[in-house]
C-alpha positions in Angstrom: 51.3 9.1 -29.1 51.8 5.5 -30.3 48.3 4.3 -31.1 49.2 0.8 -32.1 51.4 -2.1 -30.9 54.8 -1.9 -32.7 54.2 -4.9 -34.9 51.3 -3.3 -36.7 51.6 -1.2 -39.8 50.2 2.2 -39.0 49.6 2.9 -42.7 47.0 0.1 -42.9 45.0 1.3 -39.8 42.3 3.9 -39.4 43.2 7.0 -37.4 42.0 6.3 -33.8 41.1 10.0 -33.1 39.1 10.2 -36.4 37.3 7.0 -35.2 36.8 8.7 -31.8 35.0 11.7 -33.5 32.9 9.3 -35.7 31.7 7.3 -32.8 30.7 10.4 -30.9 28.7 11.6 -33.9 26.8 8.4 -34.0 25.8 8.6 -30.3 22.7 10.8 -31.0 20.5 9.3 -28.4 22.9 9.3 -25.5 24.3 11.8 -23.0 27.0 13.5 -25.1 29.6 13.6 -22.3 29.2 9.9 -21.7 29.5 9.2 -25.4 32.8 11.1 -25.5 34.2 9.0 -22.6 33.1 5.7 -23.9 34.2 6.4 -27.5 37.7 7.1 -26.1 37.7 3.8 -24.3 37.0 1.9 -27.6 39.4 3.8 -29.9 42.4 4.2 -27.7 42.4 0.9 -25.7 45.7 -0.4 -27.0 47.6 2.4 -25.2 47.1 1.4 -21.6 48.0 -2.2 -21.1 45.7 -4.7 -19.3 42.5 -3.5 -17.7 42.4 -3.0 -13.9 39.8 -5.3 -12.4 39.4 -2.9 -9.4 37.5 -0.4 -11.6 34.5 -2.1 -13.2 33.8 -1.7 -16.9 30.3 -1.3 -18.4 28.2 -4.5 -17.9 28.8 -7.0 -20.8 25.1 -8.0 -20.8 23.2 -5.4 -22.9 20.1 -5.8 -20.8 22.0 -5.2 -17.5 23.8 -2.3 -19.1 20.5 -0.8 -20.2 19.0 -1.1 -16.8 22.1 0.4 -15.2 21.9 3.4 -17.5 18.2 3.9 -16.6 19.2 4.0 -12.9 22.0 6.5 -13.6 19.6 8.6 -15.6 17.1 8.7 -12.8 19.7 9.6 -10.3 21.0 12.3 -12.5 17.6 14.1 -12.3 18.4 14.8 -8.6 20.5 17.5 -7.0 24.2 16.9 -7.9 26.9 16.6 -5.2 27.8 20.3 -5.4 24.3 21.5 -4.6 23.6 21.1 -0.9 21.0 21.9 1.7 23.0 21.4 5.0 20.8 19.0 6.8 20.5 15.3 7.6 16.7 15.4 7.9 16.0 13.9 4.5 18.5 11.0 4.9 17.3 10.4 8.4 13.7 10.2 7.2 14.9 7.6 4.5 16.7 5.6 7.1 13.6 5.6 9.3 11.3 4.2 6.6 14.0 1.6 5.6 14.1 0.4 9.2 17.5 1.9 10.2 19.7 -0.4 8.1 22.9 1.6 9.1 22.5 0.4 12.7 22.7 -3.3 11.9 26.5 -3.3 11.7 29.4 -1.3 13.4 31.1 1.4 11.3 34.4 3.2 10.8 33.6 6.7 9.7 36.3 8.7 7.8 36.5 12.5 7.2 39.3 14.9 6.3 40.3 16.9 3.3 42.8 14.6 1.5 43.5 10.9 1.7 40.1 9.7 2.7 39.5 7.2 -0.2 43.0 5.7 0.0 42.7 5.4 3.8 39.3 3.7 3.4 40.7 1.2 0.9 43.5 0.3 3.3 41.1 -0.1 6.2 38.9 -2.3 4.0 41.9 -4.4 3.0 43.0 -4.9 6.7 39.6 -5.8 7.9 39.1 -8.3 5.0 42.5 -9.9 5.8 41.2 -10.6 9.3 38.2 -12.4 7.7 35.6 -9.8 8.3 32.9 -9.0 5.6 33.3 -5.4 4.7 31.1 -2.8 3.1 32.9 0.3 1.8 31.2 3.6 0.7 33.5 6.2 -1.0 33.1 9.1 -3.4 33.4 10.4 -6.0 33.9 7.5 -8.4 36.8 7.4 -10.9 34.9 5.7 -13.8 31.8 3.7 -12.7 29.1 4.7 -10.3 29.2 1.1 -8.9 32.7 1.8 -7.5 31.1 3.8 -4.7 29.6 0.8 -3.0 31.9 -2.1 -2.4 31.2 -5.5 -0.7 34.0 -7.8 0.4 36.6 -5.6 -1.2 35.1 -5.5 -4.7 32.7 -3.0 -6.3 29.1 -4.0 -6.1 27.9 -6.0 -9.1 25.8 -4.0 -11.5 22.8 -6.4 -11.1 22.9 -5.9 -7.3 23.3 -2.1 -7.7 20.2 -2.0 -9.8 18.3 -4.3 -7.5 19.2 -2.2 -4.5 18.0 0.9 -6.2 14.7 -0.7 -7.2 14.2 -2.0 -3.6 14.6 1.4 -2.0 13.0 3.5 -4.8 9.4 3.4 -3.3 10.7 4.6 0.0 12.8 7.3 -1.7 9.7 8.6 -3.4 7.8 8.5 -0.1 10.4 10.7 1.5 10.5 13.0 -1.5 6.8 13.6 -1.2 7.1 14.5 2.5 10.1 16.8 2.4 10.6 20.4 1.2 13.4 19.2 -1.2 13.8 15.8 -2.9 16.6 13.5 -1.7 19.8 14.4 -3.6 21.9 12.2 -5.8 24.4 11.6 -2.9 21.6 11.0 -0.3 20.0 8.3 -2.5 23.4 6.6 -3.0 24.1 6.8 0.7 20.8 5.1 1.4 21.6 2.4 -1.2 25.0 1.8 0.4 23.6 1.4 3.9 20.8 -0.9 2.6 23.2 -3.0 0.6 25.5 -3.4 3.6 22.6 -4.6 5.8 21.3 -6.9 3.1 24.8 -8.6 2.5 25.1 -8.6 5.6 28.5 -7.0 6.4 30.4 -7.3 9.6 31.6 -3.7 9.4 31.0 -0.6 7.3 33.8 1.6 6.1 32.2 5.0 5.3 33.8 8.1 3.8 32.0 11.4 4.2 31.0 13.2 1.0 31.8 16.7 2.4 32.3 18.1 5.9 30.8 15.9 8.5 28.1 17.3 10.7 25.5 17.6 8.0 26.9 15.1 5.6 24.4 12.5 4.4 26.7 9.7 5.8 26.4 11.1 9.3 23.4 9.0 10.3 25.7 6.2 11.5 27.3 5.9 14.9 30.9 5.3 13.9 32.6 3.3 16.7 35.9 4.7 15.2 36.0 8.2 13.7 39.0 8.8 11.4 40.2 12.3 10.6 42.7 12.5 7.7 44.7 15.7 7.2 42.5 18.8 7.1 43.3 21.6 4.7 41.5 24.4 2.9 39.0 23.0 0.4 35.3 23.7 -0.2 35.8 26.9 1.7 32.6 28.4 0.4 30.6 25.6 2.3 32.9 24.5 5.2 34.6 27.7 6.3 37.7 29.7 5.4 40.1 28.5 8.2 41.4 25.2 9.3 39.5 25.6 12.6 36.1 26.3 10.9 36.5 23.3 8.6 37.6 21.1 11.5 34.4 22.2 13.3 32.3 20.7 10.5 34.4 17.6 10.2 34.3 17.0 14.0 30.6 16.3 13.6 31.3 12.6 12.9 32.8 12.2 16.4 30.1 10.4 18.4 29.7 9.7 22.1 32.3 7.3 23.5 33.9 6.8 20.1 37.6 6.3 19.4 39.1 9.1 17.3 42.1 8.3 15.0 43.6 11.7 14.1 46.2 12.2 11.4 48.7 15.1 11.8 46.7 18.3 11.7 47.2 22.1 11.7 47.3 23.2 15.3 44.0 25.1 15.2 42.3 22.1 13.6 43.7 19.8 16.2 42.4 22.0 19.0 38.9 21.9 17.6 39.0 18.1 17.2 40.4 17.5 20.7 37.8 19.8 22.2 35.0 17.9 20.5 36.4 14.6 21.7 36.4 15.8 25.3 32.8 17.0 25.0 31.6 13.5 23.9 33.9 11.5 26.1 35.8 10.1 23.1 39.2 8.5 23.2 41.8 10.0 20.9 44.9 8.5 19.2 47.1 11.1 17.5 49.6 10.5 14.7 53.1 11.3 15.8 52.3 10.4 19.5 50.2 7.3 19.9 51.0 5.9 16.4 52.8 6.9 13.3 55.4 6.1 10.6 58.7 5.0 12.0 60.6 4.5 8.8 60.0 4.4 5.0 62.1 3.5 2.0 61.3 3.7 -1.7 60.8 0.3 -3.2 60.0 -1.1 -6.6 56.3 -0.2 -7.3 55.8 1.4 -3.9 57.6 1.7 -0.6 58.7 -0.4 2.4 57.5 1.1 5.7 57.7 0.4 9.4 54.6 1.6 11.3 54.1 2.1 15.0 50.5 1.2 15.9 48.5 1.3 19.1 49.7 -2.2 20.0 53.4 -2.0 18.9 55.6 -1.9 15.9 55.0 -3.4 12.5 58.3 -3.6 10.6 59.0 -4.0 6.9 55.4 -3.6 5.5 55.3 -3.4 1.7 52.9 -0.7 0.5 52.4 -0.7 -3.3 51.5 3.0 -3.4 53.9 6.0 -3.9 54.6 8.9 -1.6 55.1 9.9 2.0 51.4 10.8 2.2 50.4 7.2 1.5 52.7 6.0 4.3 50.9 8.3 6.7 47.5 7.1 5.3 48.7 3.6 6.1 49.6 4.5 9.7 46.1 6.0 10.1 44.4 3.0 8.6 46.3 0.6 10.8 45.5 2.5 14.0 41.8 2.7 12.9 41.6 -1.1 12.5 43.5 -1.7 15.8 41.0 0.6 17.5 38.2 -1.3 16.0 39.6 -4.5 17.4 40.1 -2.9 20.8 43.9 -2.8 20.6 45.1 -0.2 23.2 41.9 -0.4 25.2 40.6 -4.0 25.8 43.8 -5.7 24.6 47.4 -4.7 24.5 48.8 -7.1 21.9 49.5 -6.0 18.3 47.6 -7.4 15.3 49.2 -10.4 13.6 52.1 -9.0 11.6 51.9 -11.4 8.6 48.2 -10.6 8.2 48.9 -6.9 8.3 51.7 -7.3 5.7 49.5 -9.4 3.4 46.7 -6.8 3.6 48.8 -3.8 2.8 50.6 -5.6 -0.1 47.3 -6.1 -1.8 46.1 -2.4 -1.5 45.2 -0.5 -4.7 44.1 3.0 -5.0 43.1 3.8 -8.7 43.8 7.3 -9.8 46.3 8.0 -7.1 49.8 8.1 -8.7 48.7 5.2 -10.8 50.8 4.2 -13.8 48.7 3.5 -16.8 51.2 3.4 -19.6 55.0 3.0 -20.2 57.3 4.5 -22.9 56.7 7.2 -22.0 55.3 6.6 -18.5 51.8 8.2 -18.0 50.8 8.6 -14.3 47.3 9.6 -13.1 46.7 11.4 -9.9 43.4 12.9 -8.7 44.9 15.8 -6.8 42.4 18.7 -7.0 43.5 21.1 -4.3 46.9 22.6 -3.4 47.6 20.2 -0.5 46.9 17.2 -2.7 49.0 18.7 -5.5 52.0 19.3 -3.1 51.8 15.7 -1.9 51.6 14.4 -5.5 54.5 16.6 -6.7 56.7 15.5 -3.8 55.9 11.8 -4.4 56.3 11.7 -8.1 59.8 13.3 -7.7 60.7 10.6 -5.2 59.3 7.6 -6.9 59.9 8.2 -10.6 62.8 10.6 -11.1 61.7 11.8 -14.5 64.2 13.8 -16.5 61.3 15.8 -17.9 57.7 15.7 -16.6 54.8 17.1 -18.7 51.5 17.9 -16.9 48.0 17.5 -18.3 45.7 19.6 -16.1 41.9 19.8 -16.2 40.3 21.3 -13.1 36.9 22.1 -11.7 35.9 25.8 -11.7 35.1 25.8 -7.9 38.7 24.8 -6.9 41.8 26.8 -6.0 43.4 26.2 -9.4 46.1 28.8 -8.9 47.3 27.1 -5.8 47.2 23.7 -7.5 49.2 24.9 -10.5 51.7 26.7 -8.2 52.3 23.4 -6.4 53.1 21.6 -9.6 55.1 24.4 -11.2 58.5 23.2 -9.8 58.1 19.7 -11.3 56.4 20.3 -14.6 58.7 21.2 -17.5 55.6 22.0 -19.6 51.9 21.9 -18.9 49.1 21.0 -21.3 45.8 22.7 -20.2 42.6 20.9 -21.0 39.0 20.5 -19.9 37.0 17.4 -18.8 33.4 16.7 -19.8 31.8 17.8 -16.5 29.6 20.9 -16.3 31.8 21.9 -13.3 35.0 21.9 -15.5 36.8 25.2 -15.7 37.0 26.5 -19.3 40.3 25.6 -20.8 41.1 29.1 -21.9 40.3 30.5 -18.4 42.5 27.9 -16.8 45.3 28.5 -19.4 45.2 32.2 -18.5 46.1 31.3 -14.9 48.6 28.8 -16.0 50.5 31.4 -18.1 50.7 33.6 -15.0 52.2 30.7 -13.1 54.4 28.9 -15.7 55.1 31.6 -18.3 53.6 31.5 -21.8 56.4 29.4 -23.3 55.6 26.4 -21.0 51.8 26.3 -21.5 49.9 24.6 -24.3 46.1 24.5 -24.6 44.2 21.5 -25.9 40.6 21.8 -24.9 39.8 18.1 -25.9 41.3 15.6 -23.5 42.4 13.1 -26.2 44.3 16.0 -27.9 45.8 17.0 -24.6 47.1 13.4 -23.9 48.4 13.2 -27.5 50.3 16.5 -27.1 51.7 15.7 -23.7 53.0 12.3 -24.7 54.6 13.8 -27.8 56.4 16.4 -25.6 57.6 13.6 -23.3 58.8 11.6 -26.2 61.0 14.4 -27.4 63.4 13.4 -24.6 64.1 10.2 -26.5 63.3 6.6 -25.8 65.6 6.2 -22.9 65.8 9.7 -21.5 63.0 9.3 -18.9 60.3 11.7 -20.0 56.9 11.2 -18.3 53.3 12.6 -18.2 51.2 13.3 -15.1 47.4 13.8 -15.7 45.8 15.6 -12.8 43.5 18.4 -11.5 40.3 16.5 -11.0 38.9 13.0 -10.3 36.8 13.5 -13.4 39.8 14.3 -15.6 41.7 11.3 -14.3 38.7 9.0 -14.8 38.2 10.1 -18.4 42.0 9.8 -19.1 41.9 6.4 -17.6 39.3 5.3 -20.0 41.0 6.9 -23.0 44.2 5.1 -22.1 42.4 1.7 -21.9 42.0 1.1 -18.2 38.5 -0.1 -17.6 
């Protein structure tokens, strides 16, 4: 791994990974996992190029940074996002004492297994291009907790995040005292988002569910448009073991009289969703029938697509994201915004083509086939289940055509890691197994055991520390030679991608 720009003399410089360890050792009063991540951002910053403004860094003002850390610490005392009590009673109680802020603006509600965040970002970009004030709530975050709540297309300012938390904190404590269980981390953040949107105020909320739909904390809104991205098997211990069972949970966001924008689905999932729509007199638009992708071509930095929307065709739309799955996400996002504006119902004309093109051209989705370094190229993708891995594997082959691709994989213990590794096996020449800092992370040795069964022992290397794993993978990719086209894909978890992004200087 090249730690320094080529015009520096490496012999005169301290070893960055030694500095990395020294900084961690000094961080005695901080959360050790956070210390690891931030130490990496300071010692390896030269590797990744300019920072990406879409992902906020820590606040520059020490006082603001301290206050934000205090909020993060308080939130961390609550149930994490993987510990659930399937009910909306607590979040409904919070909304009640806050005066129902989520009802002060219309919303587009998004569920599904894969593609939710990218679709939400596209919807947000389109609405913003048509001069609407937007509030977007997505999860999990890649690097900063403030990413989860966006206003007008940008992450909420740390000062405003802190202020929103302090504003609702007395009401949160009031609900905590009255309920059997305290509000969870995700429920408090959801309340913060809805309150921040009302305070802004926004013209429309774009809200991604955390998990499922029926009992998800976000499901106290009445989404005028319900979006269902592709459903696959994930969180099967909580949502069900079949597509139909999972679709039953996700169908819970479809409200009376809403418009449902439905991506291509497994047949049994589609049947469940359509039945729910009939029950609540919702109107349905299906990808492949009422809207879809007409044509797509690989382009520099992304792809050129022609989309068929509810109001007609939108030719030659540049999308700066890679992969067929992102083109399908774009079709879903476009149909959702058309439905929000009444296209296909109250009006027959299409949206302004130039505005649509401008919006899509400005879309970014950090951690989704995102290039963070060149020579060799390092790509980040937050695929964490087999369906996401298959989409990423297909897209990276189409967009990059590496002569040799090395994987860096760190996964969560509650995921189908075998299925994920099997999806990547055809495209990875070698794989470096690692472990992120989350308590949910699968042990590197355990993950390596599965990887050996999938790839064979000679193609698997184990580096439990992520900085070492990146170093090893880049070294392997560089063995191809400067002009041979070796690359690295970091994947397996949003947390792994976020930590790698910091280590490589993005954010």
